[in-house]
N, C-alpha and C positions, 0 to 999 in steps of 0.2 A: 219465639224464645228458645225452642229446644235445637231448630236451627243453628242458631245464634250460638249457644253454647257446644255445640257439636264442630262448629266452627270454630270456635276458640279451643278447642279441646286438640282438633286437629293441626291446627297451626301451632298451638305451645308445643305438641310432641315433635314439630320441624325444628322449630327453634330451639329447644332444649340440646338438640346436638351443638348448634352455636354455644350455649349456655357450657356444656361439659368442656368445649373448647378454650372458652374465658377462664374457667375455672382452673383448667391447667397450664393457664401463661400467669394467671392472678394468684390464686391459691397456692399450687404446686410449686413454681419456678419464681412466685411473689417479682412479678414483671408485669406490671400494668402495660398492654401490650395495644396499642391502638392499631396494629397491622389488620385488625379484622373489621373495621370500618372499610377498608378497601378488598379484603381480601372473601367477605362475605359476597361481594358484586361480582367479583373475579370469578367465583365460583357460577353465580347465577350466569353471566356473561357466557362465559365458556361452555355451560350446559347449554343454554338457550341457542348459542350460535351453532355447537354442534346438531343439536336436535334439528334445528331450521334447516340444515344442511344435507340433513337423512342419514345423520348417525342414530345409532340404536340409544334409545334413553339410558340404559344402564351403562354402556360404554360411554355416554356424555357426561354423566354422575360421576363416572372413574375418571375422565379427564378434567371436573370441576376440583375433585379433591387432590390429583399430582398439581393443579395450578396454584390450590390453596396451599400446600405443602412448599412449593418454591416461592410462595410470597413467605411463607414463614421463614425458611431456609435464607431467603433474603435480609428479612429483618435480624438474625440471629447472627449473620456475617457481619452487619454494619457493626451490631455491639460487640462480638468477640475478634473480630479481626480489624476493624477500623477503631475500636474501641470507643466508638459514641455511646452515650448513655443509655438505656434500654427504651426509657419512655421519646427520646430524642429520636432513637433507630425507629419505634413506630410510627412516629410521626412522619418521619421522612417517608418511609416505607407507603403510609397511606396518601401521601401526596402523588408519590410518584404512580401509584396503581390508579388513581383517577385517569391519567392518561394510559397507562397501559388498558386499563378497562373501555375505553372509549377507541382504542384501535382493534381490542378484539371483537367490539361490535360493528364494526367497519363502519368507525365516525359516525355510528348513529346514538342516540340517546336510550333507545329501548330498543328491544326486539320481541316481538310477538309469536306466543307459541297457540294462541288459539287455531284449532281444528287439528292440531297435532297432537303425535301419540307421546306421552309421558310414563313415567315410571308408575302412576296410576291407573292409567289405562286398562290395563289386563283385569285388575280388580273391577273396575266400572263395568266391562264389558260380563261381567258374570252378575250386573242386576243392582248393583252397589250406587247410591245417589254417590258426589264428589265428596260429600265430608266423612262419610263412614270408609269409605275405599281410603283416603288418605288416613284416617286413624289407623286403619288395617295396617298398609304401606308403611307408617310413621312409625306404628310400633314393632314392624320387621326391622325396621333400622335402628330403631332406638335401643332394642334388645341386643342386634348384633352390636353397635359400639359399646355399650356399657358393659357387654360380655368381653369383648377385646381389650378394652381400656382397663379392665377389672382385672384380666389375666397378665397383660402387659405390666401395670405396678408391683404385681407379684414378683415378676422375672428379676434377676441380678442389674439388669440395665435399668427397670423401671424405679427400682430402689435408689440406682446412683442417681437417677434425675431428681428422684424427692429429696435426698441428701443435700444434693447442691442447691434446692431451693430452701431447705431447712437452715443450712450453713455450710457457704461457699468455703470457708476456711477451712473447716472441720473435712470437708467433702475432698478438697485439695490435697490434706493432709492423710487421706485416706487412700490416694492414689487415683483419684476420679481426676479424668480429663473435663473440668468443668465446660470449659469452652465447648466441647463436644453435646454436652448432657444440655447446654443451653438451647444449641444450636438444634435439636431434637426434640426436645421439649417445645419449641415455639414452632417447629415443623409440623406437629401432631396437632397442636391445638389448631393453626390453620389450615392443616387438612382436613379437620371436622366442621371448621367454620365454611370451608369453601364446598363440603357435602353439604350442609344447610342450607348453603346460598341458593346450590342446585335444585335440591327440593322446594325450597321456598317460591324458586322461580317457576317451576314447573307447576305447583300448586295454584299460584296466582295465575299463572298463563302470561306472564311476562318477566322481563329483565330490565331494570333499568339503572342508569349509571348512578343516581340519587338515592337508590332503596338502601345505602348503606350507613345513610347519615343516624346518628343515634344508637348504632346495631352495640356498642360497647356498654352505653348507659343499660340499654333493654337487658343486656347480657349480664351484667351487675345487679340489676333490679332481679330477674328472676334468681340468680345464684343467693342474693341475701335473703329473697324470701324463703326458699328452699331449706336456706342454713338456719333461718329465723323459727320457720314453721315445722321443718320434717328434719333438720340434718339430726345424725348422729353419728357418734365416732369411728363408727364400721366404715371402711371405705366404699364397700359396695352399700351402702346404704346411704352414703352421702351422695352419691353418682344416679340414686334411686331419689334423694330428697332432688338433685338438680332438677329430676326431667318434673318432679310434681311443681317444684317452682314456676318454671315456664310455663307450665300448664295451669298453675293459678294467676301468675301474671297474666297471661292471655283472656283467661276468663274475668277478671277484674277490669281489664281494658276494655271487653266485650260488652259488661254490663254498663258502665260507665258511658260508653259512645251510644249504648243503646237508650240510656236514660236522658242523653240529650247534649252530653258533653262535645265540646266543638273538638273536630280533629287537629286542630292546629295547636290544641292546648295540650296533648298527649305527653310532649316533652317536659312542660312544666310537670305534668300528673307523673311522669316516669322518674324527676328529678326529686319530687318530694317522694314516693317512694322508697328510694333510693336512702335519702337522708332520714327517714323516717328506720327503716330497716336497719342501717348502722348504728343510730341513736338508741334501737330498741335493747342491745346487750348491755348497754352501757346502765340503762335503768333497769334494767333486770338483775345486775349484778349489784346495785345500790337498793333495791329491792330485799334481795337475799341476805345482804349483809345487815340489813335493818332488822329482819325476822329472826336472825341468828341471835344479833345483839339482844332483842326482847326476849329472846328464850334463855339465854344466858341470865337475865335479870329475874 
C-alpha cells in the first residue's frame, strides 16, 4: 500500500505540471484548449526519441518543452490569424498532432526507454528507489515551474495575459495586443504540457501515441479538485492547490484501482469526478445562502 501511495504521489507531481498548463489556458485565458491531448504525447515522443538516440535526458526534456510550445503557437495562430474559434482550433491541432507524433516516433506506435538513462537516473544512482527518486526530481521541477509561473504573471506581460482572459474588449481598450497574448498564453500552457509528457514518459519507461487520450479531462479533474479542496484567492496558493489537486486525484485513482475497479472504468470515474467537482460550488452556494437566510430570521 505504501508503494502504491508513493507511486501516486510521484505520478501526481508529474501530472501537476500539465494541470498548471491546463489552468493557464482554461482559467487564465478562458480557452478550453484541446491541444493538450496531442502536445503531451508530442512532449513524450520527442523526449523518448531523443533519449533513445543518445541525447542527454535534460536536453531531451528541453526539446520536449520546445515541441509543446510550437504546438501551442500553432493553435494560437489558427485562432488569431485564421479566426477559427478557440475550441475548434484546439481540436484541429489535436488531430494534426496525431500524425505528427507518429512521424516523430519514426512511424512506430511506441518508443521504449527501458534500461536507458532518464532525468531520474542520477537520484536513483544515489540509492533511492524509483518512486522516491521521482518524487525528489518531480518536486524540483514543480517548484521551478511554480516559481517561474508566479514570477511571470507578476510582470507587465503576465498581467496583460491575465487581462486578456478577464475581458478581451477592455484589454484592447488598454492598448494590449490580445492576439499576441493569446498565442503567448497557449504557447506557455503547452510548453508545460510538453514538459509533463517528457517526464511522464521517462517515469513510465515508454511513450505511446495513445497516451494522451483523456488528458484534458484528467487536467480538469485535478484542477477542479484543487480549486474545491485547496484553492485560495492568492495566485501562488492557487498554483500550489493545483499541485495538491493533481496529487489527490492520483491518490484517489490508485486507491480505487487497488480496491478492484477496472482500468477500463477510469474514464467514467474521472468524468464523474469532474461533474461532482463542478456541481460542488453550486451546492456550497445554495447552502451558504440557506445559512445566511436562517441567521437573518
